[in-house]
Each structure stands twice: as structure tokens, then as C-alpha cells.
A tleap script that builds the chain and sets N, CA, C and O, in Angstrom:
source leaprc.protein.ff14SB
mol = sequence {
  NMET THR VAL PRO ARG LEU SER PRO SER PRO
  PRO MET THR PHE GLY ALA ALA ILE THR THR
  VAL PHE THR LYS TYR ALA ASP PHE THR GLY
  ARG ALA THR ARG PRO GLU PHE TRP TRP PHE
  VAL LEU PHE SER ALA LEU VAL SER SER ALA
  LEU ASN ALA LEU ASN PHE ALA THR PRO GLN
  GLY VAL ILE SER ILE GLY SER SER LEU ALA
  GLY LEU TRP SER LEU GLY VAL LEU LEU PRO
  THR LEU ALA VAL SER VAL ARG ARG LEU ARG
  ASP ALA GLY ARG SER TRP ALA GLU LEU PHE
  TRP ILE LEU LEU PRO LEU ALA GLY LEU ILE
  VAL LEU ILE VAL ARG LEU CYS GLU PRO SER
  ARG PRO ASP LEU PRO GLY VAL SER ASN CARG
}
set mol.1.N position { -7.852 -46.673 -36.118 }
set mol.1.CA position { -8.352 -48.000 -35.840 }
set mol.1.C position { -9.518 -47.883 -34.868 }
set mol.1.O position { -9.391 -47.250 -33.820 }
set mol.2.N position { -10.622 -48.474 -35.199 }
set mol.2.CA position { -11.774 -48.440 -34.310 }
set mol.2.C position { -11.793 -49.702 -33.448 }
set mol.2.O position { -11.459 -50.795 -33.906 }
set mol.3.N position { -12.182 -49.526 -32.229 }
set mol.3.CA position { -12.267 -50.644 -31.297 }
set mol.3.C position { -13.687 -51.188 -31.340 }
set mol.3.O position { -14.648 -50.435 -31.183 }
set mol.4.N position { -13.826 -52.510 -31.554 }
set mol.4.CA position { -15.176 -53.059 -31.572 }
set mol.4.C position { -15.836 -52.919 -30.206 }
set mol.4.O position { -15.174 -53.049 -29.176 }
set mol.5.N position { -17.123 -52.658 -30.195 }
set mol.5.CA position { -17.858 -52.494 -28.945 }
set mol.5.C position { -18.500 -53.817 -28.541 }
set mol.5.O position { -18.849 -54.652 -29.375 }
set mol.6.N position { -18.638 -53.967 -27.247 }
set mol.6.CA position { -19.332 -55.137 -26.734 }
set mol.6.C position { -20.827 -54.956 -26.928 }
set mol.6.O position { -21.357 -53.858 -26.754 }
set mol.7.N position { -21.492 -56.020 -27.283 }
set mol.7.CA position { -22.949 -55.916 -27.392 }
set mol.7.C position { -23.532 -55.901 -25.984 }
set mol.7.O position { -23.105 -56.679 -25.131 }
set mol.8.N position { -24.498 -55.029 -25.732 }
set mol.8.CA position { -25.058 -54.956 -24.394 }
set mol.8.C position { -25.804 -56.245 -24.055 }
set mol.8.O position { -26.551 -56.788 -24.869 }
set mol.9.N position { -25.582 -56.708 -22.852 }
set mol.9.CA position { -26.285 -57.901 -22.398 }
set mol.9.C position { -27.162 -57.507 -21.214 }
set mol.9.O position { -26.902 -56.504 -20.549 }
set mol.10.N position { -28.191 -58.290 -20.956 }
set mol.10.CA position { -29.045 -57.954 -19.823 }
set mol.10.C position { -28.253 -58.066 -18.518 }
set mol.10.O position { -27.375 -58.920 -18.398 }
set mol.11.N position { -28.558 -57.216 -17.551 }
set mol.11.CA position { -27.805 -57.255 -16.301 }
set mol.11.C position { -28.000 -58.590 -15.585 }
set mol.11.O position { -29.086 -59.169 -15.601 }
set mol.12.N position { -26.937 -59.058 -14.965 }
set mol.12.CA position { -26.993 -60.330 -14.257 }
set mol.12.C position { -27.520 -60.098 -12.846 }
set mol.12.O position { -27.073 -59.188 -12.147 }
set mol.13.N position { -28.455 -60.914 -12.444 }
set mol.13.CA position { -29.036 -60.790 -11.107 }
set mol.13.C position { -28.199 -61.567 -10.099 }
set mol.13.O position { -27.321 -62.347 -10.467 }
set mol.14.N position { -28.486 -61.342 -8.834 }
set mol.14.CA position { -27.776 -62.007 -7.741 }
set mol.14.C position { -27.883 -63.529 -7.879 }
set mol.14.O position { -26.873 -64.232 -7.830 }
set mol.15.N position { -29.092 -64.028 -8.048 }
set mol.15.CA position { -29.300 -65.470 -8.153 }
set mol.15.C position { -28.677 -66.077 -9.394 }
set mol.15.O position { -28.119 -67.173 -9.346 }
set mol.16.N position { -28.774 -65.362 -10.505 }
set mol.16.CA position { -28.197 -65.860 -11.754 }
set mol.16.C position { -26.675 -65.939 -11.658 }
set mol.16.O position { -26.066 -66.865 -12.194 }
set mol.17.N position { -26.068 -64.981 -10.983 }
set mol.17.CA position { -24.617 -64.985 -10.828 }
set mol.17.C position { -24.158 -66.185 -10.007 }
set mol.17.O position { -23.188 -66.855 -10.361 }
set mol.18.N position { -24.859 -66.450 -8.912 }
set mol.18.CA position { -24.485 -67.573 -8.052 }
set mol.18.C position { -24.667 -68.891 -8.798 }
set mol.18.O position { -23.813 -69.774 -8.725 }
set mol.19.N position { -25.779 -69.019 -9.513 }
set mol.19.CA position { -26.037 -70.228 -10.296 }
set mol.19.C position { -24.966 -70.423 -11.364 }
set mol.19.O position { -24.479 -71.535 -11.565 }
set mol.20.N position { -24.605 -69.347 -12.043 }
set mol.20.CA position { -23.599 -69.430 -13.098 }
set mol.20.C position { -22.251 -69.860 -12.542 }
set mol.20.O position { -21.585 -70.719 -13.119 }
set mol.21.N position { -21.846 -69.265 -11.423 }
set mol.21.CA position { -20.538 -69.605 -10.847 }
set mol.21.C position { -20.507 -71.064 -10.410 }
set mol.21.O position { -19.523 -71.757 -10.667 }
set mol.22.N position { -21.563 -71.546 -9.756 }
set mol.22.CA position { -21.557 -72.936 -9.312 }
set mol.22.C position { -21.737 -73.909 -10.477 }
set mol.22.O position { -21.286 -75.052 -10.400 }
set mol.23.N position { -22.383 -73.473 -11.544 }
set mol.23.CA position { -22.498 -74.314 -12.734 }
set mol.23.C position { -21.139 -74.459 -13.411 }
set mol.23.O position { -20.801 -75.529 -13.919 }
set mol.24.N position { -20.367 -73.382 -13.416 }
set mol.24.CA position { -19.043 -73.379 -14.038 }
set mol.24.C position { -17.949 -73.439 -12.964 }
set mol.24.O position { -16.916 -72.784 -13.102 }
set mol.25.N position { -18.163 -74.211 -11.905 }
set mol.25.CA position { -17.286 -74.171 -10.737 }
set mol.25.C position { -15.834 -74.506 -11.042 }
set mol.25.O position { -14.942 -74.038 -10.334 }
set mol.26.N position { -15.570 -75.300 -12.072 }
set mol.26.CA position { -14.190 -75.643 -12.406 }
set mol.26.C position { -13.852 -75.265 -13.843 }
set mol.26.O position { -12.927 -75.831 -14.426 }
set mol.27.N position { -14.583 -74.323 -14.419 }
set mol.27.CA position { -14.365 -73.893 -15.793 }
set mol.27.C position { -13.499 -72.637 -15.785 }
set mol.27.O position { -13.953 -71.557 -15.406 }
set mol.28.N position { -12.257 -72.793 -16.205 }
set mol.28.CA position { -11.320 -71.676 -16.221 }
set mol.28.C position { -11.253 -71.019 -17.597 }
set mol.28.O position { -10.411 -70.151 -17.829 }
set mol.29.N position { -12.127 -71.425 -18.506 }
set mol.29.CA position { -12.156 -70.829 -19.843 }
set mol.29.C position { -13.361 -69.902 -19.947 }
set mol.29.O position { -14.296 -69.994 -19.151 }
set mol.30.N position { -13.332 -69.036 -20.904 }
set mol.30.CA position { -14.448 -68.118 -21.092 }
set mol.30.C position { -14.261 -66.836 -20.303 }
set mol.30.O position { -13.147 -66.474 -19.925 }
set mol.31.N position { -15.370 -66.158 -20.062 }
set mol.31.CA position { -15.344 -64.849 -19.422 }
set mol.31.C position { -16.395 -64.772 -18.329 }
set mol.31.O position { -17.381 -65.509 -18.345 }
set mol.32.N position { -16.175 -63.878 -17.387 }
set mol.32.CA position { -17.155 -63.592 -16.334 }
set mol.32.C position { -17.303 -62.076 -16.242 }
set mol.32.O position { -16.310 -61.358 -16.127 }
set mol.33.N position { -18.516 -61.601 -16.290 }
set mol.33.CA position { -18.758 -60.165 -16.217 }
set mol.33.C position { -18.520 -59.653 -14.801 }
set mol.33.O position { -18.438 -60.431 -13.851 }
set mol.34.N position { -18.412 -58.344 -14.677 }
set mol.34.CA position { -18.248 -57.755 -13.343 }
set mol.34.C position { -19.374 -58.124 -12.403 }
set mol.34.O position { -19.108 -58.513 -11.266 }
set mol.35.N position { -20.659 -58.015 -12.844 }
set mol.35.CA position { -21.732 -58.382 -11.909 }
set mol.35.C position { -21.654 -59.844 -11.459 }
set mol.35.O position { -21.900 -60.147 -10.291 }
set mol.36.N position { -21.314 -60.741 -12.374 }
set mol.36.CA position { -21.201 -62.157 -12.001 }
set mol.36.C position { -20.160 -62.337 -10.903 }
set mol.36.O position { -20.409 -63.018 -9.908 }
set mol.37.N position { -18.998 -61.727 -11.086 }
set mol.37.CA position { -17.927 -61.871 -10.110 }
set mol.37.C position { -18.295 -61.239 -8.761 }
set mol.37.O position { -18.173 -61.877 -7.716 }
set mol.38.N position { -18.743 -59.986 -8.796 }
set mol.38.CA position { -18.974 -59.276 -7.538 }
set mol.38.C position { -20.204 -59.780 -6.802 }
set mol.38.O position { -20.217 -59.753 -5.571 }
set mol.39.N position { -21.254 -60.246 -7.507 }
set mol.39.CA position { -22.389 -60.857 -6.815 }
set mol.39.C position { -21.932 -62.121 -6.092 }
set mol.39.O position { -22.364 -62.389 -4.970 }
set mol.40.N position { -21.055 -62.901 -6.736 }
set mol.40.CA position { -20.584 -64.124 -6.092 }
set mol.40.C position { -19.714 -63.788 -4.877 }
set mol.40.O position { -19.807 -64.465 -3.853 }
set mol.41.N position { -18.881 -62.771 -4.973 }
set mol.41.CA position { -18.058 -62.362 -3.835 }
set mol.41.C position { -18.964 -61.933 -2.676 }
set mol.41.O position { -18.704 -62.289 -1.527 }
set mol.42.N position { -20.015 -61.179 -2.967 }
set mol.42.CA position { -20.959 -60.771 -1.920 }
set mol.42.C position { -21.632 -61.985 -1.298 }
set mol.42.O position { -21.720 -62.083 -0.074 }
set mol.43.N position { -22.108 -62.910 -2.125 }
set mol.43.CA position { -22.752 -64.120 -1.618 }
set mol.43.C position { -21.811 -64.908 -0.707 }
set mol.43.O position { -22.200 -65.335 0.380 }
set mol.44.N position { -20.592 -65.092 -1.152 }
set mol.44.CA position { -19.616 -65.850 -0.373 }
set mol.44.C position { -19.317 -65.165 0.961 }
set mol.44.O position { -19.197 -65.836 1.986 }
set mol.45.N position { -19.198 -63.843 0.957 }
set mol.45.CA position { -18.937 -63.102 2.192 }
set mol.45.C position { -20.131 -63.176 3.143 }
set mol.45.O position { -19.951 -63.301 4.354 }
set mol.46.N position { -21.345 -63.099 2.602 }
set mol.46.CA position { -22.541 -63.182 3.449 }
set mol.46.C position { -22.664 -64.557 4.099 }
set mol.46.O position { -22.974 -64.658 5.286 }
set mol.47.N position { -22.424 -65.613 3.326 }
set mol.47.CA position { -22.501 -66.965 3.889 }
set mol.47.C position { -21.430 -67.153 4.947 }
set mol.47.O position { -21.700 -67.714 6.008 }
set mol.48.N position { -20.225 -66.694 4.674 }
set mol.48.CA position { -19.132 -66.817 5.641 }
set mol.48.C position { -19.443 -66.060 6.935 }
set mol.48.O position { -19.184 -66.559 8.030 }
set mol.49.N position { -19.997 -64.863 6.802 }
set mol.49.CA position { -20.366 -64.074 7.985 }
set mol.49.C position { -21.474 -64.747 8.782 }
set mol.49.O position { -21.434 -64.769 10.013 }
set mol.50.N position { -22.459 -65.295 8.086 }
set mol.50.CA position { -23.557 -65.981 8.765 }
set mol.50.C position { -23.044 -67.215 9.507 }
set mol.50.O position { -23.478 -67.497 10.624 }
set mol.51.N position { -22.132 -67.937 8.893 }
set mol.51.CA position { -21.584 -69.116 9.556 }
set mol.51.C position { -20.738 -68.723 10.764 }
set mol.51.O position { -20.788 -69.389 11.799 }
set mol.52.N position { -19.971 -67.656 10.641 }
set mol.52.CA position { -19.158 -67.191 11.780 }
set mol.52.C position { -20.025 -66.728 12.943 }
set mol.52.O position { -19.582 -66.753 14.091 }
set mol.53.N position { -21.247 -66.308 12.661 }
set mol.53.CA position { -22.147 -65.854 13.722 }
set mol.53.C position { -22.666 -67.015 14.559 }
set mol.53.O position { -23.313 -66.796 15.583 }
set mol.54.N position { -22.393 -68.235 14.141 }
set mol.54.CA position { -22.868 -69.400 14.876 }
set mol.54.C position { -21.946 -69.817 16.030 }
set mol.54.O position { -22.129 -70.885 16.613 }
set mol.55.N position { -20.966 -68.985 16.355 }
set mol.55.CA position { -20.120 -69.258 17.522 }
set mol.55.C position { -20.927 -68.971 18.784 }
set mol.55.O position { -21.666 -67.987 18.841 }
set mol.56.N position { -20.789 -69.823 19.788 }
set mol.56.CA position { -21.551 -69.675 21.026 }
set mol.56.C position { -20.619 -69.426 22.196 }
set mol.56.O position { -19.607 -70.107 22.361 }
set mol.57.N position { -20.977 -68.438 23.005 }
set mol.57.CA position { -20.207 -68.158 24.220 }
set mol.57.C position { -20.889 -68.861 25.387 }
set mol.57.O position { -22.088 -68.695 25.610 }
set mol.58.N position { -20.122 -69.637 26.120 }
set mol.58.CA position { -20.615 -70.327 27.315 }
set mol.58.C position { -19.740 -69.930 28.491 }
set mol.58.O position { -18.678 -69.340 28.291 }
set mol.59.N position { -20.158 -70.239 29.709 }
set mol.59.CA position { -19.302 -69.917 30.858 }
set mol.59.C position { -17.941 -70.616 30.791 }
set mol.59.O position { -16.966 -70.132 31.367 }
set mol.60.N position { -17.875 -71.732 30.102 }
set mol.60.CA position { -16.596 -72.449 29.988 }
set mol.60.C position { -15.717 -71.919 28.855 }
set mol.60.O position { -14.537 -72.263 28.783 }
set mol.61.N position { -16.260 -71.105 27.986 }
set mol.61.CA position { -15.495 -70.567 26.864 }
set mol.61.C position { -16.358 -70.459 25.628 }
set mol.61.O position { -17.579 -70.599 25.690 }
set mol.62.N position { -15.714 -70.212 24.514 }
set mol.62.CA position { -16.425 -70.050 23.248 }
set mol.62.C position { -16.424 -71.374 22.491 }
set mol.62.O position { -15.384 -72.018 22.354 }
set mol.63.N position { -17.571 -71.766 22.013 }
set mol.63.CA position { -17.680 -72.945 21.164 }
set mol.63.C position { -17.626 -72.456 19.719 }
set mol.63.O position { -18.530 -71.762 19.256 }
set mol.64.N position { -16.583 -72.815 19.029 }
set mol.64.CA position { -16.306 -72.269 17.695 }
set mol.64.C position { -16.878 -73.122 16.578 }
set mol.64.O position { -16.161 -73.476 15.642 }
set mol.65.N position { -18.152 -73.457 16.661 }
set mol.65.CA position { -18.791 -74.228 15.597 }
set mol.65.C position { -18.839 -73.400 14.318 }
set mol.65.O position { -18.545 -73.907 13.235 }
set mol.66.N position { -19.207 -72.137 14.441 }
set mol.66.CA position { -19.337 -71.267 13.279 }
set mol.66.C position { -18.030 -71.058 12.552 }
set mol.66.O position { -17.996 -71.051 11.322 }
set mol.67.N position { -16.956 -70.888 13.293 }
set mol.67.CA position { -15.654 -70.694 12.659 }
set mol.67.C position { -15.238 -71.931 11.885 }
set mol.67.O position { -14.663 -71.833 10.801 }
set mol.68.N position { -15.528 -73.086 12.441 }
set mol.68.CA position { -15.208 -74.337 11.739 }
set mol.68.C position { -16.035 -74.460 10.458 }
set mol.68.O position { -15.513 -74.837 9.409 }
set mol.69.N position { -17.321 -74.142 10.549 }
set mol.69.CA position { -18.175 -74.202 9.362 }
set mol.69.C position { -17.742 -73.176 8.317 }
set mol.69.O position { -17.757 -73.467 7.121 }
set mol.70.N position { -17.358 -71.981 8.759 }
set mol.70.CA position { -16.887 -70.951 7.819 }
set mol.70.C position { -15.594 -71.391 7.136 }
set mol.70.O position { -15.388 -71.116 5.954 }
set mol.71.N position { -14.740 -72.062 7.868 }
set mol.71.CA position { -13.510 -72.593 7.274 }
set mol.71.C position { -13.811 -73.642 6.219 }
set mol.71.O position { -13.196 -73.653 5.153 }
set mol.72.N position { -14.764 -74.529 6.517 }
set mol.72.CA position { -15.176 -75.535 5.535 }
set mol.72.C position { -15.811 -74.870 4.306 }
set mol.72.O position { -15.581 -75.296 3.174 }
set mol.73.N position { -16.611 -73.823 4.541 }
set mol.73.CA position { -17.219 -73.076 3.429 }
set mol.73.C position { -16.122 -72.474 2.545 }
set mol.73.O position { -16.201 -72.541 1.319 }
set mol.74.N position { -15.110 -71.891 3.169 }
set mol.74.CA position { -14.018 -71.280 2.407 }
set mol.74.C position { -13.302 -72.312 1.547 }
set mol.74.O position { -12.966 -72.039 0.395 }
set mol.75.N position { -13.071 -73.487 2.099 }
set mol.75.CA position { -12.446 -74.549 1.309 }
set mol.75.C position { -13.366 -75.003 0.176 }
set mol.75.O position { -12.908 -75.296 -0.928 }
set mol.76.N position { -14.656 -75.056 0.461 }
set mol.76.CA position { -15.620 -75.500 -0.541 }
set mol.76.C position { -15.761 -74.556 -1.720 }
set mol.76.O position { -16.013 -75.006 -2.837 }
set mol.77.N position { -15.606 -73.259 -1.500 }
set mol.77.CA position { -15.756 -72.295 -2.600 }
set mol.77.C position { -14.410 -71.823 -3.154 }
set mol.77.O position { -14.366 -70.894 -3.960 }
set mol.78.N position { -13.322 -72.452 -2.732 }
set mol.78.CA position { -12.008 -72.051 -3.225 }
set mol.78.C position { -11.906 -72.231 -4.745 }
set mol.78.O position { -11.521 -71.300 -5.452 }
set mol.79.N position { -12.248 -73.415 -5.246 }
set mol.79.CA position { -12.144 -73.676 -6.682 }
set mol.79.C position { -13.104 -72.795 -7.493 }
set mol.79.O position { -12.675 -72.215 -8.490 }
set mol.80.N position { -14.386 -72.669 -7.110 }
set mol.80.CA position { -15.258 -71.765 -7.867 }
set mol.80.C position { -14.780 -70.305 -7.842 }
set mol.80.O position { -14.922 -69.585 -8.829 }
set mol.81.N position { -14.217 -69.880 -6.713 }
set mol.81.CA position { -13.718 -68.506 -6.617 }
set mol.81.C position { -12.521 -68.291 -7.531 }
set mol.81.O position { -12.426 -67.265 -8.204 }
set mol.82.N position { -11.610 -69.255 -7.557 }
set mol.82.CA position { -10.464 -69.146 -8.465 }
set mol.82.C position { -10.925 -69.138 -9.920 }
set mol.82.O position { -10.422 -68.359 -10.730 }
set mol.83.N position { -11.877 -70.001 -10.246 }
set mol.83.CA position { -12.358 -70.082 -11.633 }
set mol.83.C position { -13.021 -68.779 -12.065 }
set mol.83.O position { -12.727 -68.267 -13.145 }
set mol.84.N position { -13.911 -68.236 -11.236 }
set mol.84.CA position { -14.596 -66.997 -11.619 }
set mol.84.C position { -13.603 -65.827 -11.644 }
set mol.84.O position { -13.775 -64.898 -12.433 }
set mol.85.N position { -12.581 -65.858 -10.804 }
set mol.85.CA position { -11.565 -64.799 -10.824 }
set mol.85.C position { -10.759 -64.838 -12.119 }
set mol.85.O position { -10.492 -63.797 -12.720 }
set mol.86.N position { -10.377 -66.029 -12.542 }
set mol.86.CA position { -9.637 -66.165 -13.800 }
set mol.86.C position { -10.502 -65.703 -14.969 }
set mol.86.O position { -10.026 -64.987 -15.850 }
set mol.87.N position { -11.769 -66.111 -14.980 }
set mol.87.CA position { -12.668 -65.685 -16.061 }
set mol.87.C position { -12.883 -64.173 -16.033 }
set mol.87.O position { -12.972 -63.544 -17.088 }
set mol.88.N position { -12.967 -63.582 -14.838 }
set mol.88.CA position { -13.151 -62.123 -14.724 }
set mol.88.C position { -11.926 -61.380 -15.243 }
set mol.88.O position { -12.058 -60.389 -15.960 }
set mol.89.N position { -10.733 -61.854 -14.884 }
set mol.89.CA position { -9.511 -61.211 -15.383 }
set mol.89.C position { -9.436 -61.306 -16.904 }
set mol.89.O position { -9.029 -60.356 -17.572 }
set mol.90.N position { -9.827 -62.446 -17.443 }
set mol.90.CA position { -9.827 -62.608 -18.902 }
set mol.90.C position { -10.803 -61.633 -19.544 }
set mol.90.O position { -10.505 -61.054 -20.589 }
set mol.91.N position { -11.962 -61.449 -18.929 }
set mol.91.CA position { -12.962 -60.526 -19.464 }
set mol.91.C position { -12.439 -59.091 -19.458 }
set mol.91.O position { -12.812 -58.287 -20.313 }
set mol.92.N position { -11.576 -58.771 -18.495 }
set mol.92.CA position { -11.000 -57.432 -18.412 }
set mol.92.C position { -9.747 -57.296 -19.281 }
set mol.92.O position { -9.093 -56.253 -19.269 }
set mol.93.N position { -9.415 -58.344 -20.032 }
set mol.93.CA position { -8.249 -58.283 -20.914 }
set mol.93.C position { -6.945 -58.548 -20.200 }
set mol.93.O position { -5.884 -58.162 -20.691 }
set mol.94.N position { -6.999 -59.194 -19.063 }
set mol.94.CA position { -5.799 -59.477 -18.269 }
set mol.94.C position { -5.480 -60.967 -18.302 }
set mol.94.O position { -6.295 -61.780 -18.737 }
set mol.95.N position { -4.295 -61.305 -17.840 }
set mol.95.CA position { -3.865 -62.692 -17.757 }
set mol.95.C position { -4.245 -63.288 -16.401 }
set mol.95.O position { -4.355 -62.569 -15.408 }
set mol.96.N position { -4.445 -64.611 -16.368 }
set mol.96.CA position { -4.758 -65.275 -15.108 }
set mol.96.C position { -3.621 -65.097 -14.103 }
set mol.96.O position { -3.851 -65.159 -12.895 }
set mol.97.N position { -2.407 -64.880 -14.583 }
set mol.97.CA position { -1.250 -64.739 -13.699 }
set mol.97.C position { -1.359 -63.498 -12.806 }
set mol.97.O position { -0.621 -63.374 -11.830 }
set mol.98.N position { -2.271 -62.586 -13.134 }
set mol.98.CA position { -2.483 -61.401 -12.294 }
set mol.98.C position { -2.984 -61.787 -10.902 }
set mol.98.O position { -2.904 -60.983 -9.973 }
set mol.99.N position { -3.500 -63.008 -10.748 }
set mol.99.CA position { -3.950 -63.461 -9.425 }
set mol.99.C position { -2.803 -63.513 -8.419 }
set mol.99.O position { -3.032 -63.442 -7.212 }
set mol.100.N position { -1.579 -63.635 -8.908 }
set mol.100.CA position { -0.441 -63.707 -8.000 }
set mol.100.C position { -0.183 -62.390 -7.263 }
set mol.100.O position { 0.619 -62.354 -6.330 }
set mol.101.N position { -0.853 -61.308 -7.671 }
set mol.101.CA position { -0.742 -60.046 -6.928 }
set mol.101.C position { -1.182 -60.239 -5.484 }
set mol.101.O position { -0.718 -59.527 -4.593 }
set mol.102.N position { -2.064 -61.185 -5.248 }
set mol.102.CA position { -2.608 -61.412 -3.911 }
set mol.102.C position { -1.504 -61.825 -2.929 }
set mol.102.O position { -1.697 -61.732 -1.716 }
set mol.103.N position { -0.366 -62.274 -3.430 }
set mol.103.CA position { 0.729 -62.698 -2.557 }
set mol.103.C position { 1.443 -61.520 -1.894 }
set mol.103.O position { 2.149 -61.703 -0.902 }
set mol.104.N position { 1.265 -60.322 -2.430 }
set mol.104.CA position { 1.822 -59.133 -1.777 }
set mol.104.C position { 0.801 -58.644 -0.760 }
set mol.104.O position { -0.362 -58.446 -1.114 }
set mol.105.N position { 1.196 -58.445 0.477 }
set mol.105.CA position { 0.235 -58.198 1.552 }
set mol.105.C position { -0.844 -57.156 1.290 }
set mol.105.O position { -2.011 -57.537 1.202 }
set mol.106.N position { -0.547 -55.906 1.163 }
set mol.106.CA position { -1.596 -54.891 1.016 }
set mol.106.C position { -1.654 -54.343 -0.406 }
set mol.106.O position { -2.730 -54.248 -0.997 }
set mol.107.N position { -0.509 -53.987 -0.943 }
set mol.107.CA position { -0.463 -53.411 -2.283 }
set mol.107.C position { -0.991 -54.390 -3.319 }
set mol.107.O position { -1.687 -53.993 -4.254 }
set mol.108.N position { -0.666 -55.665 -3.160 }
set mol.108.CA position { -1.134 -56.676 -4.102 }
set mol.108.C position { -2.646 -56.806 -4.103 }
set mol.108.O position { -3.259 -56.968 -5.158 }
set mol.109.N position { -3.246 -56.736 -2.928 }
set mol.109.CA position { -4.701 -56.810 -2.819 }
set mol.109.C position { -5.355 -55.625 -3.523 }
set mol.109.O position { -6.358 -55.781 -4.220 }
set mol.110.N position { -4.780 -54.444 -3.336 }
set mol.110.CA position { -5.313 -53.237 -3.979 }
set mol.110.C position { -5.194 -53.344 -5.499 }
set mol.110.O position { -6.143 -53.033 -6.218 }
set mol.111.N position { -4.031 -53.785 -5.991 }
set mol.111.CA position { -3.827 -53.927 -7.435 }
set mol.111.C position { -4.813 -54.944 -8.007 }
set mol.111.O position { -5.402 -54.709 -9.062 }
set mol.112.N position { -4.997 -56.076 -7.317 }
set mol.112.CA position { -5.904 -57.104 -7.813 }
set mol.112.C position { -7.345 -56.614 -7.837 }
set mol.112.O position { -8.072 -56.891 -8.791 }
set mol.113.N position { -7.768 -55.899 -6.814 }
set mol.113.CA position { -9.132 -55.362 -6.793 }
set mol.113.C position { -9.345 -54.386 -7.943 }
set mol.113.O position { -10.400 -54.392 -8.577 }
set mol.114.N position { -8.349 -53.547 -8.215 }
set mol.114.CA position { -8.447 -52.610 -9.343 }
set mol.114.C position { -8.574 -53.382 -10.655 }
set mol.114.O position { -9.377 -53.017 -11.513 }
set mol.115.N position { -7.788 -54.445 -10.814 }
set mol.115.CA position { -7.841 -55.255 -12.036 }
set mol.115.C position { -9.217 -55.920 -12.199 }
set mol.115.O position { -9.757 -55.989 -13.303 }
set mol.116.N position { -9.769 -56.402 -11.091 }
set mol.116.CA position { -11.064 -57.080 -11.145 }
set mol.116.C position { -12.216 -56.107 -11.383 }
set mol.116.O position { -13.295 -56.519 -11.809 }
set mol.117.N position { -11.997 -54.826 -11.113 }
set mol.117.CA position { -13.034 -53.807 -11.329 }
set mol.117.C position { -13.011 -53.209 -12.733 }
set mol.117.O position { -13.906 -52.445 -13.093 }
set mol.118.N position { -12.010 -53.544 -13.520 }
set mol.118.CA position { -11.913 -52.973 -14.865 }
set mol.118.C position { -13.085 -53.410 -15.732 }
set mol.118.O position { -13.619 -54.504 -15.546 }
set mol.119.N position { -13.491 -52.564 -16.677 }
set mol.119.CA position { -14.612 -52.924 -17.561 }
set mol.119.C position { -14.225 -54.050 -18.510 }
set mol.119.O position { -13.045 -54.332 -18.719 }
set mol.120.N position { -15.231 -54.678 -19.070 }
set mol.120.CA position { -15.020 -55.753 -20.040 }
set mol.120.C position { -14.362 -55.196 -21.287 }
set mol.120.O position { -14.626 -54.065 -21.693 }
set mol.121.N position { -13.511 -55.996 -21.883 }
set mol.121.CA position { -12.867 -55.613 -23.135 }
set mol.121.C position { -13.350 -56.550 -24.228 }
set mol.121.O position { -13.496 -57.749 -23.993 }
set mol.122.N position { -13.597 -56.029 -25.402 }
set mol.122.CA position { -14.055 -56.888 -26.495 }
set mol.122.C position { -12.931 -57.781 -26.995 }
set mol.122.O position { -11.751 -57.475 -26.823 }
set mol.123.N position { -13.312 -58.885 -27.614 }
set mol.123.CA position { -12.309 -59.729 -28.263 }
set mol.123.C position { -11.773 -58.983 -29.467 }
set mol.123.O position { -12.538 -58.544 -30.326 }
set mol.124.N position { -10.475 -58.840 -29.529 }
set mol.124.CA position { -9.870 -58.185 -30.676 }
set mol.124.C position { -9.411 -59.236 -31.685 }
set mol.124.O position { -8.872 -60.269 -31.289 }
set mol.125.N position { -9.612 -58.995 -32.963 }
set mol.125.CA position { -9.174 -59.973 -33.966 }
set mol.125.C position { -7.673 -60.189 -33.909 }
set mol.125.O position { -6.896 -59.237 -33.854 }
set mol.126.N position { -7.276 -61.454 -33.923 }
set mol.126.CA position { -5.853 -61.782 -33.911 }
set mol.126.C position { -5.234 -61.787 -32.542 }
set mol.126.O position { -4.046 -62.087 -32.424 }
set mol.127.N position { -5.978 -61.469 -31.491 }
set mol.127.CA position { -5.432 -61.452 -30.142 }
set mol.127.C position { -6.100 -62.578 -29.354 }
set mol.127.O position { -7.324 -62.652 -29.253 }
set mol.128.N position { -5.266 -63.441 -28.805 }
set mol.128.CA position { -5.797 -64.559 -28.020 }
set mol.128.C position { -6.233 -64.040 -26.648 }
set mol.128.O position { -5.516 -63.270 -26.009 }
set mol.129.N position { -7.388 -64.459 -26.218 }
set mol.129.CA position { -7.906 -64.029 -24.920 }
set mol.129.C position { -7.813 -65.169 -23.913 }
set mol.129.O position { -8.586 -65.208 -22.956 }
set mol.130.N position { -6.901 -66.076 -24.107 }
set mol.130.CA position { -6.728 -67.199 -23.205 }
set mol.130.C position { -5.667 -66.850 -22.264 }
set mol.130.O position { -5.330 -67.647 -21.389 }
savepdb mol mol.pdb
quit
């Protein structure tokens, strides 16, 4: 039995990945390539780090404006992150339920990262990719 190959697509750029994720912010159907997922993770981490850097130290203590903004950012990108994660797992031939690995403290995170790093799998005839 031969496995069908994926047709090569042009590489996704940083900006295109961010635009795609925010365009499909609540779309849990379809697929997301590795570059789309990982560019968005990098973007989200960079924004969160930049916002956290806005904390100010004063003689009276630390003013945690940045931490509050980073928390709001995290809430704001929660749905797009879940959607792109589900699409990425589907692209790797996995079920969305694999996201529950994150509930295990360290081992679950490692397993989930490995799953998200897997290469894309082609659609096989007769196999549902939902």
C-alpha cells in the first residue's frame, strides 16, 4: 500500500501565520501546518514577554502594570491558541483530545510538544480527519 504524499506548499511566513491564526481565531476545523502553529506560539510569547517588561520598580514597590496586561493578553489569545492547537493536532493525524496531556505537570507537556512537532499527515481515503 502506498501512502499518498502531501503536495508541497510555499513556506508560511511569520506575518502570514499570525494573520491566518487571527482570521481563523474560532475555527476548530481544518488543519494548521507546523510553521503556522510555531510562528504563532513565538509571536504570543514575544508579546507576553514585552508586556511583562512594562512592570515598574518604585521606592514604594513594584507597579505590576505589565503583568496585568500580559494576563489580559493571555486571556485574549486563549481561544485562537486552542483553535490553532486543535488544527495542528489534526494536521499531524492526532485527535483534539490529545490537548488533555497538558493536565499532567511535566510529562504531559513533553508529550504534547512532541505531538505538535510531528510532520503533517496526508488525508487517507476512508479515514475521517475530524
